[in-house]
C-alpha positions as CSV (number, residue, x, y, z in Angstrom):
1,M,-53.6,112.7,92.3
2,N,-56.1,114.0,94.8
3,D,-59.5,112.4,95.5
4,F,-61.4,115.2,93.8
5,R,-59.6,114.7,90.5
6,K,-59.9,111.0,90.7
7,Q,-63.7,111.4,91.1
8,I,-63.9,113.7,88.0
9,L,-61.9,111.3,85.9
10,Q,-64.1,108.4,87.1
11,D,-67.2,110.3,86.2
12,I,-65.9,111.0,82.7
13,E,-65.0,107.4,82.3
14,N,-68.4,106.3,83.5
15,S,-70.2,108.7,81.1
16,D,-68.1,107.5,78.2
17,K,-69.0,103.9,79.0
18,E,-72.6,104.7,79.3
19,L,-72.7,106.5,75.9
20,F,-70.8,103.6,74.3
21,E,-73.2,101.1,75.6
22,K,-76.1,103.2,74.3
23,I,-74.8,103.4,70.7
24,K,-72.5,100.4,70.3
25,H,-75.2,98.5,68.4
26,V,-76.5,101.6,66.5
27,S,-75.2,101.7,63.0
28,N,-76.2,105.4,62.4
29,P,-75.8,107.4,65.7
30,K,-76.0,111.2,65.9
31,P,-72.8,113.1,65.0
32,E,-72.9,114.7,68.4
33,E,-72.7,111.2,70.1
34,L,-69.7,110.2,68.0
35,W,-67.9,113.4,68.9
36,Q,-68.5,112.8,72.6
37,L,-67.0,109.3,72.6
38,S,-63.4,109.0,73.7
39,Q,-60.9,108.1,70.9
40,K,-60.6,104.5,72.3
41,R,-64.3,103.8,72.2
42,F,-64.8,105.8,69.0
43,I,-62.4,103.4,67.3
44,E,-64.1,100.4,69.0
45,W,-67.5,101.6,67.6
46,R,-66.0,102.0,64.1
47,K,-64.5,98.5,64.2
48,R,-68.0,97.1,64.9
49,H,-69.7,99.1,62.1
50,D,-68.1,101.0,59.2
51,L,-64.4,100.1,59.1
52,P,-64.9,96.4,58.1
53,K,-67.3,97.6,55.4
54,L,-64.7,100.2,54.2
55,L,-62.0,97.6,53.8
56,K,-64.5,95.3,51.9
57,H,-65.3,98.3,49.7
58,F,-61.6,98.8,49.0
59,D,-61.3,95.1,48.0
60,E,-64.0,95.7,45.4
61,K,-63.2,99.2,44.1
62,L,-59.5,100.0,44.6
63,L,-57.0,98.9,42.0
64,L,-55.2,95.7,43.0
65,F,-56.1,96.2,46.6
66,K,-56.6,92.5,47.4
67,E,-53.4,91.7,45.5
68,W,-51.5,94.3,47.7
69,K,-52.8,92.6,50.9
70,H,-51.9,89.2,49.6
71,D,-48.4,90.3,48.5
72,N,-47.7,91.8,51.9
73,K,-49.4,89.0,53.9
74,L,-51.9,91.5,55.5
75,S,-55.4,90.6,56.6
76,D,-58.2,93.0,57.5
77,K,-57.6,92.0,61.1
78,H,-54.0,93.2,61.0
79,I,-55.2,96.6,59.7
80,L,-58.2,96.9,62.1
81,N,-56.2,96.0,65.2
82,T,-54.1,99.2,64.7
83,G,-57.2,101.4,64.7
84,K,-55.9,103.4,61.7
85,I,-56.2,102.7,58.0
86,T,-54.3,105.7,56.6
87,P,-50.8,104.5,57.4
88,F,-51.5,101.3,55.3
89,L,-52.6,103.4,52.3
90,E,-50.5,106.6,51.9
91,H,-47.0,106.9,50.6
92,K,-44.4,106.7,53.3
93,K,-43.2,110.3,54.0
94,L,-39.7,111.7,54.2
95,S,-37.8,108.4,53.6
96,K,-36.4,106.5,50.6
97,K,-36.9,103.3,52.6
98,K,-40.4,102.2,52.0
99,K,-40.7,99.4,54.6
100,L,-43.3,99.9,57.3
101,F,-43.8,97.8,60.5
102,I,-46.7,96.7,62.6
103,I,-45.5,96.9,66.1
104,E,-47.1,95.3,69.2
105,Q,-46.5,97.3,72.4
106,T,-47.0,95.9,75.9
107,L,-47.2,98.2,78.8
108,E,-48.0,96.4,82.1
109,D,-51.1,94.3,81.1
110,R,-52.1,96.5,78.2
111,I,-51.3,95.4,74.6
112,S,-51.7,97.7,71.6
113,T,-50.6,97.7,68.0
114,F,-49.6,100.5,65.7
115,V,-47.7,101.2,62.4
116,C,-44.2,102.5,62.8
117,F,-41.8,103.9,60.2
118,E,-38.8,102.1,61.8
119,K,-38.3,98.7,63.2
120,L,-38.9,98.9,67.0
121,E,-38.3,95.9,69.2
122,G,-37.0,95.0,72.6
123,T,-37.6,96.7,75.9
124,K,-37.4,100.4,76.6
125,H,-37.8,102.3,79.9
126,E,-39.4,105.8,80.0
127,I,-40.7,107.8,83.0
128,G,-40.4,104.8,85.2
129,K,-42.4,102.5,83.0
130,E,-41.3,99.5,81.0
131,Y,-42.4,99.2,77.4
132,R,-41.9,96.0,75.4
133,F,-42.0,96.1,71.6
134,K,-42.4,93.2,69.1
135,V,-42.5,93.4,65.3
136,L,-45.5,91.6,63.9
137,K,-45.4,92.5,60.2
138,E,-43.2,94.2,57.6
139,F,-45.1,95.7,54.7
140,I,-45.1,98.4,52.0
141,S,-48.0,100.8,51.9
142,Y,-50.6,100.4,49.2
143,L,-49.7,103.5,47.2
144,D,-46.0,102.8,47.4
145,W,-46.7,99.2,46.2
146,L,-48.7,100.5,43.3
147,K,-45.9,103.0,42.4
148,E,-43.4,100.1,42.1
149,R,-45.7,98.8,39.4
150,N,-46.1,102.2,37.7
151,K,-49.7,102.5,38.8
152,T,-51.6,104.9,40.9
153,E,-55.0,105.3,42.5
154,K,-57.1,108.1,44.0
155,I,-58.4,106.8,47.3
156,L,-60.7,109.7,48.4
157,K,-62.6,109.7,45.1
158,I,-65.7,111.7,46.0
159,N,-68.1,111.4,43.0
160,L,-71.6,111.5,44.7
161,R,-73.3,113.8,47.1
162,H,-76.8,114.1,48.5
163,A,-78.0,117.5,49.7
164,P,-74.7,119.2,49.1
165,N,-74.0,122.3,51.2
166,H,-76.8,121.3,53.7
167,K,-76.3,120.1,57.3
168,S,-77.7,116.7,56.2
169,E,-75.2,116.3,53.3
170,K,-74.1,112.8,52.5
171,V,-70.8,112.0,50.8
172,F,-69.9,108.9,48.9
173,I,-66.6,107.6,47.6
174,Q,-66.3,105.5,44.5
175,S,-70.1,106.1,44.1
176,N,-71.4,103.6,46.6
177,F,-69.6,103.9,50.0
178,E,-71.1,106.5,52.3
179,L,-68.6,108.2,54.6
180,L,-69.4,108.3,58.3
181,K,-71.3,111.5,59.0
182,M,-69.9,113.7,61.7
183,G,-70.4,117.2,60.1
184,G,-73.3,119.6,59.9
185,I,-72.9,120.7,63.6
186,H,-70.9,122.9,65.8
187,V,-67.7,121.2,67.1
188,P,-68.6,120.3,70.7
189,V,-66.5,122.1,73.2
190,S,-66.7,122.6,77.0
191,G,-67.6,125.9,78.6
192,F,-63.9,126.7,78.6
193,G,-63.6,126.2,74.8
194,I,-61.7,122.9,75.2
195,L,-62.5,120.2,72.6
196,L,-64.5,117.6,74.6
197,K,-62.8,114.5,73.1
198,G,-59.9,114.5,70.8
199,K,-60.1,112.4,67.7
200,Y,-58.2,110.8,64.8
201,L,-60.7,111.0,62.1
202,E,-60.3,109.2,58.8
203,F,-62.8,108.5,56.0
204,V,-65.5,110.6,57.6
205,N,-68.0,113.2,56.3
206,L,-67.2,116.5,58.1
207,C,-69.0,118.7,55.6
208,G,-70.7,121.7,57.1
209,L,-68.8,121.7,60.3
210,K,-69.0,125.0,62.3
211,L,-66.1,126.4,64.3
212,T,-66.5,129.6,66.4
213,G,-64.7,131.2,69.3
214,E,-61.6,129.9,70.9
215,I,-61.1,126.2,70.6
216,S,-58.2,124.5,72.4
217,Y,-57.1,121.0,73.3
218,G,-57.1,119.4,76.8
219,E,-55.9,116.2,78.2
220,F,-58.3,114.1,76.1
221,G,-56.4,114.6,72.8
222,S,-56.2,116.8,69.7
223,L,-57.8,116.6,66.3
224,D,-56.2,115.0,63.2
225,I,-58.1,114.4,60.0
226,S,-57.2,112.2,57.1
227,F,-58.9,111.1,53.9
228,S,-62.1,113.0,54.8
229,A,-64.6,115.4,53.2
230,C,-64.2,118.7,55.0
231,D,-66.2,120.9,52.6
232,N,-68.4,123.9,53.4
233,W,-66.7,124.5,56.8
234,Q,-67.7,127.8,58.4
235,A,-65.2,129.4,60.8
236,D,-66.2,132.8,62.3
237,N,-64.2,134.6,65.0
238,L,-62.2,131.4,65.4
239,K,-59.0,131.1,67.4
240,M,-57.5,127.7,67.1
241,T,-54.0,126.2,67.2
242,L,-52.8,122.8,65.9
243,L,-55.0,121.1,63.3
244,D,-53.6,118.6,60.9
245,F,-55.3,117.5,57.6
246,E,-54.0,114.8,55.3
247,H,-55.5,113.8,51.9
248,C,-58.7,115.8,52.5
249,S,-61.2,117.7,50.4
250,I,-61.6,121.2,51.9
251,E,-63.7,123.0,49.3
252,N,-65.8,126.1,49.9
253,L,-64.1,126.9,53.2
254,R,-65.6,130.1,54.7
255,M,-63.3,131.7,57.3
256,T,-63.7,135.3,58.6
257,N,-62.2,137.4,61.4
258,S,-60.2,134.5,62.7
259,K,-56.7,133.6,64.0
260,I,-55.4,130.2,63.2
261,Q,-51.9,128.9,64.0
262,Q,-49.9,125.7,63.2
263,W,-52.4,124.2,60.8
264,S,-50.9,121.7,58.4
265,F,-52.4,120.5,55.1
266,Y,-50.8,117.5,53.5
267,N,-52.0,116.7,49.9
268,C,-55.3,118.5,50.4
269,E,-57.6,120.3,47.9
270,I,-58.4,123.6,49.5
271,G,-60.7,126.2,48.1
272,G,-63.1,128.9,49.4
273,D,-62.8,132.4,50.9
274,I,-60.6,133.5,53.8
275,K,-61.1,137.1,55.0
276,D,-59.8,139.3,57.8
277,T,-57.8,136.4,59.2
278,Q,-54.3,136.0,60.7
279,L,-52.6,132.9,59.4
280,S,-49.6,131.9,61.4
281,Q,-47.2,128.9,60.8
282,I,-49.4,127.3,58.2
283,T,-47.8,124.6,56.2
284,I,-49.1,123.2,52.9
285,F,-47.6,120.1,51.3
286,G,-48.5,119.4,47.7
287,G,-52.2,119.1,47.0
288,L,-54.0,122.1,45.5
289,F,-54.2,125.4,47.4
290,K,-56.7,127.8,45.7
291,P,-58.7,129.8,48.2
292,V,-59.4,133.5,47.7
293,I,-57.5,135.3,50.5
294,K,-58.5,138.9,51.3
295,D,-57.3,141.3,54.0
296,C,-55.3,138.6,55.7
297,T,-52.0,138.7,57.4
298,L,-49.5,135.8,57.0
299,F,-46.7,134.8,59.3
300,Y,-44.5,131.9,58.3
301,C,-47.0,130.4,55.9
302,D,-45.4,128.1,53.4
303,I,-46.2,125.8,50.5
304,Q,-43.6,123.0,50.5
305,K,-42.9,120.1,48.1
306,D,-42.9,116.4,48.9
307,R,-41.4,114.1,46.3
308,C,-44.3,111.7,46.8
309,L,-46.8,114.4,45.7
310,T,-47.6,116.1,42.5
311,D,-47.1,119.9,42.6
312,N,-50.2,121.8,41.3
313,N,-49.8,125.0,43.4
314,L,-49.1,127.7,40.8
315,Y,-52.0,129.7,42.1
316,G,-50.9,129.2,45.7
317,Y,-47.4,130.5,44.8
318,Q,-48.9,133.6,43.1
319,V,-51.2,134.4,46.0
320,L,-48.5,134.1,48.7
321,K,-46.1,136.1,46.6
322,K,-48.6,138.9,46.3
323,I,-49.6,138.9,50.0
324,Y,-46.0,138.8,51.2
325,A,-45.2,141.7,48.8
326,D,-48.1,143.7,50.1
327,Q,-46.9,143.1,53.6
328,G,-43.5,144.4,52.7
329,D,-41.8,141.0,53.3
330,D,-39.5,141.1,50.2
331,K,-37.6,138.0,51.2
332,K,-40.7,135.8,51.2
333,A,-42.1,137.5,48.2
334,I,-39.0,136.8,46.2
335,E,-39.1,133.2,47.5
336,Y,-42.6,132.7,46.0
337,F,-41.7,134.6,42.9
338,M,-38.9,132.0,42.4
339,K,-41.3,129.1,43.2
340,E,-43.8,130.4,40.7
341,N,-41.3,130.7,37.9
342,E,-39.8,127.3,38.7
343,F,-43.2,125.7,38.5
344,I,-43.7,127.4,35.1
345,R,-40.3,126.2,33.9
346,Q,-40.9,122.6,34.9
347,Q,-44.3,122.6,33.1
348,S,-42.7,124.1,29.9
349,R,-41.5,122.0,27.0
350,G,-39.0,122.4,24.2
351,F,-37.4,125.8,23.5
352,K,-39.4,127.5,26.3
353,F,-38.0,125.0,28.8
354,F,-34.5,125.7,27.5
355,T,-34.8,129.5,27.7
356,R,-36.4,129.4,31.2
357,S,-33.6,127.1,32.4
358,I,-31.1,129.6,31.1
359,S,-32.9,132.4,32.9
360,K,-32.9,130.4,36.1
361,L,-29.2,129.7,35.9
362,Y,-28.1,133.1,34.6
363,W,-29.9,135.5,37.0
364,G,-32.5,133.6,39.0
365,Y,-35.4,134.8,36.8
366,G,-34.2,138.4,37.3
367,R,-34.3,138.3,41.1
368,R,-30.7,137.3,41.6
369,P,-28.7,139.7,39.4
370,H,-25.6,139.3,41.6
371,K,-25.1,136.0,39.8
372,I,-24.3,138.0,36.6
373,I,-21.3,139.5,38.4
374,Y,-19.9,136.1,39.2
375,Y,-20.4,134.9,35.6
376,S,-18.8,138.1,34.3
377,I,-15.7,137.5,36.4
378,V,-15.4,133.9,35.3
379,L,-15.8,134.9,31.6
380,I,-13.2,137.7,31.9
381,F,-10.7,135.2,33.2
382,F,-11.7,132.6,30.6
383,F,-11.1,135.0,27.7
384,A,-7.9,136.3,29.3
385,L,-6.6,132.7,29.2
386,V,-7.6,132.4,25.5
387,Y,-5.8,135.7,24.7
388,Y,-2.7,134.6,26.6
389,L,-2.5,131.3,24.7
390,N,-3.0,133.3,21.4
391,S,-0.9,136.3,22.3
392,N,0.8,136.3,18.9
393,Y,-2.5,137.5,17.4
394,I,-2.5,140.6,19.7
395,S,-0.8,143.7,18.2
396,I,0.9,146.3,20.4
397,N,-0.2,149.8,19.4
398,A,1.1,151.9,22.2
399,G,2.6,151.6,25.7
400,N,5.7,149.9,27.0
401,F,4.7,146.3,26.2
402,K,7.5,143.9,25.2
403,D,5.7,140.6,25.5
404,I,2.1,140.0,26.3
405,S,1.9,138.6,29.8
406,I,-1.0,137.0,31.6
407,W,-1.7,140.4,33.3
408,D,-1.7,142.1,29.9
409,S,-4.2,139.4,28.7
410,L,-6.4,140.0,31.7
411,Y,-6.2,143.8,31.1
412,F,-7.1,143.3,27.4
413,S,-10.0,141.0,28.4
414,I,-11.4,143.6,30.8
415,T,-11.3,146.3,28.2
416,A,-13.0,144.1,25.7
417,F,-15.7,142.8,28.1
418,T,-16.5,146.4,29.3
419,T,-16.3,147.7,25.7
420,L,-13.8,150.4,26.8
421,G,-11.3,149.6,24.0
422,F,-8.3,151.9,24.9
423,G,-6.6,151.0,21.6
424,D,-3.2,150.2,23.1
425,L,-3.7,146.5,22.2
426,S,-5.6,145.2,19.2
427,P,-6.6,141.7,18.1
428,S,-5.8,140.3,14.7
429,G,-6.9,137.3,12.6
430,G,-9.5,135.0,14.1
431,L,-9.0,136.6,17.6
432,R,-11.0,139.6,16.4
433,I,-14.1,137.3,16.3
434,I,-13.5,136.1,19.8
435,T,-13.0,139.6,21.1
436,S,-16.2,140.7,19.4
437,I,-18.1,137.9,21.1
438,E,-16.7,138.8,24.5
439,A,-17.6,142.5,23.9
440,F,-21.2,141.4,22.9
441,I,-21.5,139.2,26.0
442,G,-20.2,142.0,28.2
443,L,-22.7,144.4,26.7
444,L,-25.6,142.0,27.4
445,N,-24.4,141.3,30.9
446,M,-24.2,145.0,31.8
447,G,-27.8,145.5,30.4
448,F,-29.2,142.5,32.4
449,L,-27.3,143.6,35.5
450,I,-28.8,147.1,35.5
451,A,-32.2,145.7,34.7
452,G,-32.0,143.2,37.5
453,Y,-31.1,145.7,40.2
454,A,-33.6,148.2,38.8
455,N,-36.5,145.7,38.9
456,N,-38.4,145.9,42.1
457,K,-41.5,144.1,41.0
458,Y,-42.4,140.4,41.5
């Protein structure tokens, strides 16, 4: 590292310290000041002010929250030391094993703690540095703990707002806890469009945030948002990559003439208007996706399921199906046609559930007619076996038949299934009913097969 760069980094560090000293005893600083703090000092400020109050609020308002802490031998200090509350609350993702671990990491003389999905202990060497890990606690997240008791809770329960849709909007959860205000401004970036200081934001009020131009990340971190109010965002001529939302409210989003890439929404409620925008590699897990999308182009945009989350995305499936169909991407359009019908099937009850289940298995809701061919072949062989085992009920009317072989039975089954009926073999007795049933099934199959291949609509 050259002297010039060392001086730049030292100046940034000094500026960060100076700002922190200025606001560390201020309970309500300006949003711009909080954005300009480094992640480390931003968390330090929150530990002094709103995070302890937030945990106290949870003790009073969230279902069995104090009992969960007691059962897992967790204190507020354990939670605050990690600097993140979200991992203690949300369902553990992508794993049947629900245990989580608080890990202490030692690097040289620096000690930090974090929540890890797997047990991490011992010494590891990476890039010439020695890391030592120690397990401090094992626990189960709050929502997984509730689930074991057949209970649930909505953590980001926004039920009070002051001055909604205004830059001074205040947001309250469970009626009486105000989220830290960091919205109502333009996201602060450098002259090169680089986010001044990356942040992990949770339980904050980002309503009315404005994003314009090209925004990218530098060496001071990216932006991740969890359990926050992100309503009334305005994005005009925005070009931005990599933004993750978890458990957020994103209502009344206004996005025009933009290009966004690799945004992820996990269990978020998303509504608003998106116009003239290119959406690339957008992933939506659960939640509720219901914005109006007009004159937009999609590339690898998907709504995925997570077994921990309730699927409410019928509208989202319908919107993506239509947009992909309009773009001429038949493969993706069919995929979302299938997801739409599968959602409707799972929401159906009684006879409707039964008929939709048959439709899914039989021909994939009309979009997989090739399955009918497979079923037809199986049925032909099945009835051929029935005829062979009951060959004494088949009469020989013409031809050079001596005994009815398995091949003769197969031939008879094909003529019955396709309703050709050459007349050289005839059923008698109860076999006539079976032959009629096969002919009826064959007639239906041919009708559905033609209809399936002729249907080009979603």
